[in-house]
N, C-alpha and C positions, 0 to 999 in steps of 0.2 A: 630625487633627493633634496633639492633646494626647496622645493613646495613642501616636503614634509617638515623641513626645518622652519619653515615661516608658519605652517599651520599649526605645528605640534609642539615646537621647542622655544626656549627662551634665549633672548638675545644674550650676548653678541653672537652674530652668525657671519661666516667666512666661507668663500667658495676657493678651493685651489685646483688648478688643471696643471698636470705635468705629462708631458709627451716625450718619450725617449725612442730609441730605435725599435723596440718591439710592443711597447704598452702605451696607453693612455689611461691615466689614473686621475681620478676626480674625487676629491675630498670635500665634504660639507662638515664644517665645525659649527657647534651650536653651545649654548650655555645651559642645556638642560642635562641632568644626570640620568634621565628616563632611558630605558633601553628603546632601540628604534621599532618601529611599528612592525607587525607580522605582516609579510608579502601577502596581498590578496584580501587582508581584512581591514575594514575602516569603520570607524565609530560614526561616520558620517551617512553611512546606507550603503546599500548593495551596489550602487553605480559608482562607487569610488573604491580605492584601496588597490588600484592595479599598477601604480607607480614602481613600488619596491619589487612586485611580481615581475615586471617588465625587466628591471635592473637584473634580477636575479636569473631571468632567462637568457641575457645577453653578456653577463659578466660575473666575475668573482667579485663578492663584496663582503664587508664585515665591518664591524664597530671596534674602536678604540676608545676606552675610558679615560678620561682627562681629570684632572683635580676639580675643574670647574667646568664639567660638560663632557661632551663627547665629540669624534670625529666617525662620520660615517663615509666610507670610502668605497670605491669601484674600480675595478681595473679591467679594461678591454685590449685585447690582442689588435694591434693594427697592422701586422705582418701578414 
């Protein structure tokens, strides 16, 4: 998710990691209003685009729209 923010989105970018009793939540904020990329698809060719597919296979994830960008988040169970 961080790589996607660096390669495809505008600054500013921030990473937040929150661990509680049951879940690990990772949030990546960026300044781009664009939707996140489609898991398994990359404009950089066939050997790219697997990052969000891996996130999707391991975690729940989604996007929160912000006034000046978005937050892409993923939650993994730790228990």
